[in-house]
C-alpha positions, 0 to 999 in steps of 0.5 A: 512483428513492428519494431519498437522506436527509440521514442516508445522505449523512452516513453515507457522508461518514462513511465516507470520513472513517474510511478517511482516518484510517485511512490517517493512523493507518498513515503517522503509526505505521507506520515501514515506511509511510514507506519505502513513501511514499518509494519510491513518490513515487521510482518515480512520479518515474522513470515520469514521466522515462521517459514510460512508456506508459499501460499500464505505468503501469497496472501500476505504479500496481496494484503500488504500490496492492497493497503499500499495502494489505498494508501497510494490512491487516498494520497492522489485523491486528497491532491486531486480534492486540494485541487478542485476545492482549495477552500472548504467545502464540506463535499471535500472533506467527505471525498478525503474522509472516505478515501481515508476511510478505504485505507483504515478498512485495508489496515484493519482486514491486513490486521485481520488477515494477518492473525489468520495466518500468523496467530497459530503458528506464532502461538505454537512457536511462542508456547512450544 
């Protein structure tokens, strides 16, 4: 077994810092990230209140993570496009629009999955 060198450990820890820096950048600068955060918290609270089974929790978590990942990738792509094409270019617009559409598709899919999973138990709780 090979020994891990101290600077390798430092490098691994530093990579976590970079990831958290990116996360913080998205939350700090992207207005839609605040919407994702509020909706995520509301969905977690509702799922907890409905006492969803573990499998349904897993689906909800994966769905929320997919939307967040799409938002992170959208933000990264926008930054890269801005560097590559500081002046307006129609293809730069296409890249940004398509990345934004990916977030929208993820969010719409998340709403549909949320309705499928939480709709029936929510209806039962509210009606009963």
